[in-house]
N, C-alpha and C positions, 0 to 999 in steps of 0.2 A: 541462414533460413530461420524464419520465426518458428517457435515451438507451437504445436497444436495445444488446444485447451487441455486435452487428455494428457499429453506429455508434460505440460506445465504443472497440472494438478499432481501427477505422479512424482515429479521432482520435489514439489513442496512437501508432500507426504514423506518423502525420503529424508527430509530435514528433521523429522521427528514430531511433526504436527499431526494431531489426531483428527481435527475438524478442518477439512480443506474444501474450498468452494470458489467458483469464479463469480466475480461481481462486475457489473458495468455501471458507470455513472455517466450522465449526460453532460453536454458542454457546460463548462463553468460551474459545475456542482460545487457545493461548499459544505464542509463539516466544521461547525464551531468547536472551540476547545473542548476536548473530552479525553477520557482514559478508558482502558480496558483492564479487566481483572487479571489477565495473564499476558504473556509475551505473544505478540502477533507479528506476522510477516506479510509482506505484499510483494508479489512478483508481477511486474507490469508486462502485459502482453501487447497492448495497443494504447496510444495516446500518451498523455503526460499527467503527472501528479506533482503538486508542490506541497511541501510539508514544513512546518515550523514547530518548535517546542517553546511555548510562551514563557515557561518558568526557567529556562536556561539563562545564564548570565550572558547578555548580549545576543538574544535570539536572532537567527537569520533564517530566511526562506531558502530551501533547496528544491530544485526541480529535477525530476527523474523521468526517463522515458523507457521504451521497450527493452526488456532484458534486465532492468535494474531490480535489485532486491532491497527492500526497506524493512528493517526490523524495528519494532517499537516495544520497548521494555514495559513490563506490567506496571500499571498505575502511572506511567509517564504522560503528562499532559501534552497533547498535540492538536494541531489545527491543520486542516487539509483543504486544498483547492484543486479542482480538476482543470485541465487545459481546455482550449477552445473547441477541440474535437471530442471532448469527453475522455474517459479512460476505462479500460478493461484490465482487470488484474485478478490474480489468484491470491486468496487470503488463506493463511494458515493460522490456526489458533489452538 
């Protein structure tokens, strides 16, 4: 059974993140290469998210769906695409 938004936000907070919120992106949304100042996590509730790390040696795209947790280290360059149905996820930072 899928987690409710409230349950998922509580879980992400339990991982030690102080700022926790749920975000939704529309179909095929795109975030060009960017970084964040601190560690961020993403817990997918609905839809799919594809991520790559352009500065990695031999970067590859990985796609994640509901229930997946994706951590992005502070200042690690990453690029993100949402799937055809968009994506809803809990962010911790």
